[in-house]
C-alpha positions in Angstrom: 15.3 -30.2 3.0 16.0 -30.7 6.4 16.7 -27.4 8.8 19.4 -29.4 10.3 22.4 -26.6 10.7 25.1 -29.2 10.3 23.8 -30.9 7.0 25.2 -28.4 3.8 22.8 -27.0 0.9 20.0 -25.6 3.6 21.4 -21.9 2.3 19.9 -23.1 -1.2 16.8 -24.4 0.2 13.6 -22.4 -0.7 12.9 -22.0 3.0 15.6 -19.0 3.0 13.4 -17.8 0.1 10.1 -17.3 1.9 11.8 -17.1 5.1 12.7 -13.3 3.5 9.4 -12.3 2.3 7.6 -13.4 5.2 5.5 -16.5 3.8 5.8 -19.4 6.7 4.3 -20.7 9.2 5.1 -19.3 12.2 6.6 -22.9 13.3 8.7 -23.2 10.0 10.0 -19.4 10.6 10.9 -20.4 13.7 13.3 -23.2 12.6 14.9 -21.4 10.4 15.7 -18.4 12.5 17.1 -20.9 14.8 19.1 -22.3 11.5 20.6 -19.0 10.5 21.4 -18.2 14.7 23.8 -21.5 13.2 25.3 -20.6 9.7 26.7 -17.6 8.9 26.2 -18.8 4.8 22.7 -19.0 5.5 22.9 -14.9 7.1 25.0 -13.6 4.1 22.1 -15.2 1.9 19.7 -14.0 3.6 21.1 -10.2 4.0 21.7 -10.6 0.0 17.4 -10.6 -0.6 16.5 -8.2 1.9 17.3 -4.9 -0.9 15.4 -7.0 -3.3 12.9 -8.1 -0.7 12.1 -4.7 0.7 11.8 -3.1 -2.7 8.6 -5.3 -3.3 7.2 -2.4 -0.8 7.7 0.6 -3.6 5.7 -1.7 -6.1 2.5 -0.7 -7.2 -0.3 -2.8 -6.0 -2.4 -2.2 -9.0 0.5 -4.5 -10.3 0.3 -7.2 -8.5 -3.4 -7.3 -7.6 -5.0 -10.7 -9.3 -7.0 -10.2 -11.7 -10.8 -10.1 -10.6 -11.9 -13.3 -12.6 -8.4 -15.5 -10.4 -11.1 -15.0 -7.7 -13.8 -18.0 -8.8 -11.3 -20.2 -10.1 -9.3 -20.4 -6.9 -12.4 -20.9 -4.6 -13.2 -23.9 -7.0 -10.4 -25.4 -6.6 -9.9 -24.6 -2.5 -13.1 -26.6 -2.6 -12.0 -29.4 -4.6 -8.9 -29.7 -2.8 -10.9 -29.5 0.9 -14.6 -31.1 -0.3 -15.7 -27.9 1.0 -18.3 -25.8 -0.6 -16.6 -22.6 -2.6 -17.2 -19.2 -1.2 -18.0 -16.9 -3.8 -19.2 -13.5 -3.0 -22.3 -12.1 -3.6 -22.0 -10.7 -7.7 -22.4 -7.7 -7.8 -20.6 -6.8 -4.7 -18.5 -4.3 -3.9 -16.0 -3.0 -7.1 -12.9 -1.0 -6.7 -12.8 2.9 -7.5 -11.5 3.8 -10.8 -8.7 6.4 -10.8 -9.6 9.3 -12.2 -7.1 12.3 -13.6 -9.0 15.2 -12.3 -5.7 18.0 -13.7 -2.8 17.0 -14.9 -1.0 15.4 -12.8 -3.3 14.8 -10.2 -5.5 11.4 -10.1 -8.3 10.8 -7.7 -9.8 7.3 -6.0 -13.1 8.8 -4.4 -13.7 6.2 -1.3 -16.7 7.9 0.1 -19.3 11.2 -0.3 -21.5 12.5 2.3 -23.4 14.7 0.9 -25.6 15.9 3.9 -22.0 17.5 5.1 -20.3 18.6 1.8 -17.4 15.9 2.5 -15.8 13.9 0.8 -12.9 11.0 1.3 -10.6 10.1 -1.6 -6.8 9.0 -2.7 -5.1 11.1 -4.0 -1.8 10.9 -6.6 0.2 12.9 -7.1 2.6 12.7 -9.9 6.3 14.0 -9.3 6.9 17.7 -10.0 3.3 18.3 -10.0 1.6 21.1 -7.8 -1.5 20.9 -6.7 -4.3 24.2 -6.6 -3.7 27.1 -3.6 -7.0 26.1 -1.6 -9.0 27.7 1.4 -10.6 25.4 3.2 -14.1 25.2 3.9 -14.4 22.6 6.3 -12.0 20.6 8.0 -9.2 18.7 6.2 -7.7 15.6 7.2 -4.5 14.4 4.9 -2.9 11.8 5.4 0.4 10.9 3.4 0.7 7.1 2.8 3.5 7.3 0.3 5.8 9.7 -1.2 6.7 13.1 0.4 4.6 16.5 0.0 4.4 20.0 0.7 1.7 21.7 2.4 3.4 25.3 2.4 7.1 24.6 4.2 6.2 21.5 6.3 7.7 18.6 3.9 4.9 15.4 4.7 6.3 11.8 4.6 4.8 8.6 4.7 2.7 8.2 8.0 2.1 11.8 8.6 -0.8 13.8 9.1 -2.1 17.2 8.4 -5.2 18.8 10.1 -6.2 22.4 8.4 -9.2 24.3 10.0 -12.1 26.2 8.3 -11.0 29.6 6.6 -7.2 28.2 6.8 -5.6 28.3 3.4 -2.9 26.4 1.4 -0.7 28.7 -0.5 1.1 25.9 -2.3 1.2 22.3 -1.8 3.6 20.1 -4.1 5.4 17.1 -4.0 8.8 16.5 -5.4 8.6 12.8 -5.5 5.1 12.0 -6.0 2.8 10.9 -3.8 0.1 9.2 -2.3 -2.2 10.5 0.8 -5.9 10.0 2.1 -7.8 13.3 1.9 -11.0 13.8 3.7 -12.1 17.2 3.0 -15.3 19.5 2.0 -16.6 19.4 -1.6 -16.9 23.5 -0.9 -13.3 24.2 -0.7 -12.2 27.1 -3.0 -9.1 27.6 -5.3 -7.6 31.1 -5.5 
């Protein structure tokens, strides 16, 4: 379909939808943006797409991630189309850690363990309405909130917020009304109170 603003029907082009999900190469994206500047019909159409596209951010990545068997088939297909040798990662490579429920409403995905320093890095997910037990920090604790909202005592954290706790400090109440996911780097020696 043409990007000529004078031609009828462009607002129905799949280019507009691809532009909304940022799936166009930069040259085509610039052409669509130039068209949008001159076409009120397409601007309205794009405005109706924005809430749908914005809702994609809240979708679980686990739902939209392709299954592992897809990658070798995709590599073979690309190689057949390009005439190159397929790139296949070495077998036995890195595997995605699994979520493990450690308490009702609390799941963790272990990312790294430093046994020498008694440190652990993990993703932590709380379901809505879940409290994390009160605890005293044995070492420095760093928390990066990725999604949802999290209360630590009287401080409410939002996505992108960071919390630093010193050894010996305590969190009396940690909970999430909405549910949340965070990256947590902490000591394996914290004591629950």
